[in-house]
Each structure stands twice: as structure tokens, then as C-alpha cells.
N, C-alpha and C positions, 0 to 999 in steps of 0.2 A: 248697626249689626257688625260687630268685629269678628274677624276670623278666629277660629279655634284651632287648636293643634290637631294634627291628623289623628283620627280615631275618636275625636271629641264629638260634641253634639251639634256641629255646624250643619249637619244634614237638615236639621229643622230650621236653620236660620240662613246660612249662606248657600245651602243646597248644593254643595260642591262634592259631597262624597256619597257613598251608598246609603240610601234612605231605608231605615227600618227593615233590614234584610230578612228578619224572621217576622213575618206578618201574622198578627193574631186577630181573630175576630172576637171583639171584647164587648159582649153584653149590651148591645144597642136594643132599645125598645123597637119592636117591629109591629106594624099594624097594617091591616088591609082596608083600604078605603074603596069599596067595590072591588073591581078587579086589579086595582093598582097597589103596588107595594110601596110602603113608606118606612124609611129607616130614621128613627128619631135619635140622632147621635148627640144632640144638645137640648134635651128637654130638661132644663135645669130645675124645674119644679119637682123633679124626681131625684135630684142630687147630681153628683159628679161621677157616677159609676162609669168606668171605662176610660176616663180621661187621666192622662199622666203628665206630670210637670217635667219640663226640660229647661235647665238654666244655661244661659250663655254668658251674661255679664251682669252679675247681681240678679236679684229675684224680683220680678213683678209679683205683686200680691193679688192672688185670685181668691175670691170668697163668694159664697152665696149670700145674697141680701134680698130684702123685700123692697120693691120699688113699684110704685103705682099699684099696690095691692097684689103683686105677684112675685114669686121667687125667681130671681134671675142671677146671672153670673156678673160680678163686678171685677174689673181689672184695674189696678192702680200701679203705675210705674213712676219711680222717682230716680232718674239717672240710671235705670236698670233695664234688663231685657231677659225675660224668660217666657216660655210658651206653654200652652197646654195642647197635647195632641191625643188623637183618638185613632188607634190603629184598627183597620178593618179591611177585609177583602171585598172590595166594592166593584160591582159589575155595572158600568155606565149604560149598558144595554137595557138593564132592568130599572135602574134609578138614575137617569141622566140629569134630573133637576135638583139643584141645590138652592135651598131657601133659608133665610134667617132674618132676625131683627138685630140691629145694633144702635147704640146711642153713645155719643161722646160728650164730654164736658167742654172740651175746647180742642184746638189743634195747635201745631207748633208755629203757626204764622205763615203768611204767603211767601215770605222770603226764603223759606226752607227749600233747599235744592235736594229733592229726594233721589235724584239721579246720581248723586255723589255719596260716597260712604259717610261723609260728615253729616248728611241730612237724612240718612236711611232709618228714620223712626216714623212710626205711625200710631196714632191714637187707637185705631182699631184695624185689624186685618183678620181675614179668614182665608185659608188656602187648602188646596187639595194637592196630593202628591202621587205620582206614579214612580215606583221604585225601579231603578235599573239593576237591583240586586248587586252582585259582585262587579258588574259592569257599571260602576257608579257614575261614569260620564254619560250614561244614558238616562239618568234620573231627570225627571221634569217636574216642575211645580207651577201651579197657577195661583197667583196671590191677589186676592181682592182687597183693596185698601180704602180707608177713608183718608184721603190725601190732604196735606196742608197747602200745597202749592200747585199741583198738577190739575188741569181741568178735568171735569167729569168726562169719562169715556177715553181718556188718554191711556196708552199702554207703553211700557218701557221695560228694558231688561234690568235685573237686579244689579245694584252697584257692587255686590260681592260675588254673585254667582254667574253673572253674564246672561247669555241668551237661554240657558237652561231653566231659568226662573223668570217668568214674565209677571209683571205687576199691572193691574188694571184699576184705575181710579173710578170707583162707583159714586163716591161723594167727595166733595172738595170744599175746603174752607170751613168756617165756623157759623155760616148762616143758619144751619139746621142743628147746631149744637144744642143739647138739651131736649131734643126730640127723638122719638123712636123712628127709625127708618127701616123699611122692609124691602128686602131684595129677593128676587127670583132669577136664577141664572141657568141657562142651558149649557151644561158643562161640555158636552160634545161640540157644540158650535163654538164656544169660547176657546176650547183647546185647539180646534182645527184652525181658527184664525190666528192663535198665538204661535203655534208650532208647525203648522202646515201638515199635520198628520192626524189620523183618526185616534180617538181615545178608546182603548179596549179594556182597560182596567185601571183601578186606583187602589192605593194602599193605605190611605188615611186622610183625615181631615185635621187641621190644626187652627188655632187662633192665637193671636199675640197682641199685646199692647206693650210697646217698648219706647224707651226714652234715653238710651245710653249714648247714642252717637251725638245727639244734640246737647246732652247734659240737662235736659229739661224734665218735665213731668207731664203725665197724661193719666186720664181716668176714662174708662169706657164701661159699657154694659152690653152683654150678649144674651140672646134668648132664641129659642125655637129653631135650632139648627137642624135641618132635615134634608134627607135625600129621598126623592120620590119618583114614581114612574110617570107622573103627569104634573104639569105646573100647578101648584096649589093656588087657591083663591087668596087674594090679599085680605 
């Protein structure tokens, strides 16, 4: 993930400047499961409404495909990096649980040092952002990744953005490549552990498959990205 010029799109990538200063609530499907609220930001069976592309260094190809009999989002990067982001005014007090499924074709190999800029590529990542508005230095992002070399459960600061962006390895290596993996995260607990503060608001969800720093290639699939008031059943 290379740095962009000031005023460019590095807020989505390096997380160094003001994130999404004008936050828009954009068309998420909302459902009530009993008393609990559910925000379906990535129900790709319904298409890509509300998601916007942001290019950093070349373009990752995002497209809807049918895989295992369902429509999902496919991401393919060949020495490139671009993201899809979904801006929304999110209240973690109402929807503190983030869940999704992802699948990768492969990773970049265990020798990849993701703590350095030269290795800052991930076959799959999903992250949440709290904007600092014009006080861009207060922007924070929590970045869940399928790591090539870091062990599952490891957490480290972004090679580009430093401590303001924390990465957490939920999957590691290629042992589960080709399989769907389901994750459920308590955003408030993860945020507290990563930044030592309470999470009172979020301004968006993003996903990215990137391969520009390593000069390699990656392919991944994403499905069922949801925010909910209670942890969903697997």
C-alpha cells in the first residue's frame, strides 16, 4: 500500500488523512430479527448497491460471480490495489457485531513480512473506520486480514499509517485456501483492545484485495457482510 499525495485516496488505504468527512448513509438492507437490528451492508446476492470503488495503485477487479450456487463478490488483484467502501453512520451501541464470510485462492507465502511496506498486501481484508473529520490525526481504523505470514490472533500497526490503523490476523497461511471461512467479531471489544478507548461511532466498512507492494497476484471472494445487535449463528 503506497502513499498517495495529500488529498488523495490514502484515507482508505494508509489511513493517514481525514476519512470520508461527509458521511452518507447509503442504502443498506435493514432487517429486524426479533428485537435485534441487522444491517446487511454486503448481501451481494442483491448486488453492489451502496459500495464505491477507490483506486490506489492500479485497479483490483471486483465483480459479482456465482460460486457454489450463490452470488458473491469476487476480487482479483494483479500487482494492483483498489478497495470497495461503504459509507454509513453506524452506531456500535446498536450494531456492535460484524460478521462475514471470505475465501481466498492463495496467500503471498509465509516469508511475506506484512509489518513492512514491501509486504503490506493481503489476499482478503475487511475493515471499519471511525473518522476524525477535519482532525484527520484522530481517524482510527481496525483492519481484519487473511495474513500470509503473521499467526492467527496477531495484531500490529499499519506499515503506512502507524498506530492509528491496527491489523488483526484472523486467518493465516494457505491451509484453508479454497474454503469459506466465517467470522464474527465484537467490534467494541476489538476496538478497546486495539486502541484503549471505547467505540462510540463508525463511519464505514471497507474491503480490499491488494497485491501492489509484493508485485504478486491474489484472488478472494466475500459474502454476507453484516452488522447486528447480537452475534449471529454460524
